[in-house]
N, C-alpha and C positions, 0 to 999 in steps of 0.2 A: 480575445477574452475581454470582458469588461474590467473597469478599474478595480472593482472589489473581487479580488482573487478568491475563488471558492476552494474549499478543502477537498482534496481527492476523496472520492467515495470508495471506501473499502469496508463498508458496513456489513457485508456478508462474509462470514467465516465458515469454511468448509473443513470440519475436523478430519475428514478423510483425505483432503487435498495435500499434495506434496509441494513444498516451496511456494511459488507464486499461485499455483492452483488452489491454495488454501484461501486465497482472496479473490481470484479471478477465474473465469472459465478457461478451459484448455486453449481455445483459439486466442482469447484475449491475452493469456500468458505467452503464447508463442509470438504474437505480434509485439508485445512489449519487449520480450527478449530480443527479437530481431531489431527493434528500434534502438534499444540500448547497445546492442552489439555493432550497429552500423557506425561507420566512421563519418557518415554524411548526416548533417543536420542543417536544416530540416529535410524531411524525407517524404516522398510521395507514396500514395497508395500503390501505384504501379511497382515501385521499387520493393516494397514489402511483399506484394503479391509475387513478384519474380523470385524473391528469396525463399518464400514459403512453398511455392509450387515445386521446388526441387525435391522436397521431402514429403509433400502431401498432395492429394488430388483436391484442389480447392478452386472455387470460382472467384474471379476478380471482385464481383459484387458482394460476395461474402466478406472479403477482406475490407472492402470499402465501408460496408455497414458496421462491421465490428470496430473499425477505427473511429467511425462517427460515434458509436456507443462509448468508446474509451474517451472521446472528447467530452461527451455529455457527463461522464463520470469524473471529469476534471483530472484525468490521468494523462491526457494528451492536450496540447494546445495546437492551434492551427491558424493559417491565414491563406487568403486567396492569392494565387499568382497567375500571371498570364503567360502562355506559351504558344507554341506552334498549333497545338490542338484546341486552343481556347483557354478558358479559365479552369483552374484546378486548385485543390487544397494541397498545402504542404504541412506536415505535422512534426512536432517535436515533443519529447516527454516533459511534463510539468516538473517531475522530480527525477533525479538520478536514481538508479536502481537501489543503491544502499539507503538513500533517504526515503524512498518508497517503502522498503522493507521495514525500516525503523518506524515510520509513521503508522504503517499497518499493524505492526506488533503492539505499539503503544495504544492504539485504539482498542484492540482486543483486550489487552491487559487492563486498561482503564475500565472497560465494560465489566470484566470479570471482578475487578476490585470493587466497583460500585455495587455489584450484585452479591458478592460473596466475601468481601473484605478480608478479614484475618485468615480465613481458610486459604485464600489465594497466596497470601504472603508466606504462610507456613509451607504450603506445597512448593513454592519457588525455592525457599531455603532448603527444604528436604531434598529437592532434585539437584541443587547446585553445590551444596557444601560437601567438603571432603571428610570432615570429622565432627564429632559431637560438640567439641568446644567452639568451633567456628559456628556451628548451627545455633547453639544457645546464644552466642553474642549477637549474631545477626537477627535472630528472632526477637531478642530484647530490643534492639535498635528499631526494627520494623514496627513492633507493637507500640513503642513510644511515638514513633513518627505517625502511625495511624491514629493514635489517641489525639495527638495535636491536630491532625487534619480533621478529625471528627468534631473536636471542640471548636475549631475555627469555623467549620461549615455550619455548626449550630448557632454560632454567634455572628455569622455573616462576614467574618474576617478571613483574609487570605493567610494560610499557614506560612511560617518563615522557612 
């Protein structure tokens, strides 16, 4: 990859998807899970193909093109290696699984907050708090924080 590291592309969110499939397609999710589960890094397309074909009827070229797409989305990085069969790519994840999940969730939350502001904050509080006292305290804190953020964005300053 070039010097300027690109941010992983998790711009699509599928509300119906479970876990990684909320951000990636089913095969992309399976490949990323296989890469994260592998004890070997970097890993080849052949190794991922061999792992996936145990549970799926899948073509090598499908795995290869999907891993290329994950590279284009900045979820995988790669380099060329030379072996007995010639040149081939080896891949590794740009982010560890937990960091990918955190980044993806932050991107979705950021988009929701930008579009729906206080409604998102209130929904999060309502969904996560155990009692009314906690709920009121957190809502007050969030509203104050959002007001600071709004004031700062209107003045061009970064909120504290």
